C-alpha positions, -999 to 999 in steps of 0.1 A, spaced: 8 -404 872 21 -377 849 21 -351 877 40 -375 899 66 -380 872 69 -342 865 76 -338 902 103 -365 902 119 -349 871 119 -315 889 96 -299 864 77 -270 880 40 -266 870 8 -253 885 -18 -280 893 -44 -277 865 -81 -279 874 -88 -293 839 -55 -310 827 -70 -322 794 -79 -286 784 -52 -265 801 -29 -252 773 -1 -243 798 -1 -278 813 -3 -294 779 27 -273 767 46 -284 798 39 -321 790 48 -315 754 82 -300 763 89 -326 790 81 -357 769 93 -346 735 106 -375 714 129 -370 685 129 -396 657 161 -416 653 160 -411 615 139 -394 589 126 -412 558 139 -399 524 105 -385 516 103 -364 547 102 -326 541 137 -311 546 126 -287 573 115 -317 594 151 -331 595 165 -300 611 
């Protein structure tokens, strides 16, 4: 399902033989599906709000 979605989004990647342990594939997923919080709580470290 994720690989189909990556293709639909136009993200290039090499088909991993072991997707759960392939650091390049995991990085591709992390960059593609990054989610930014809408707001930071007051107690959050300042460098997290940048």
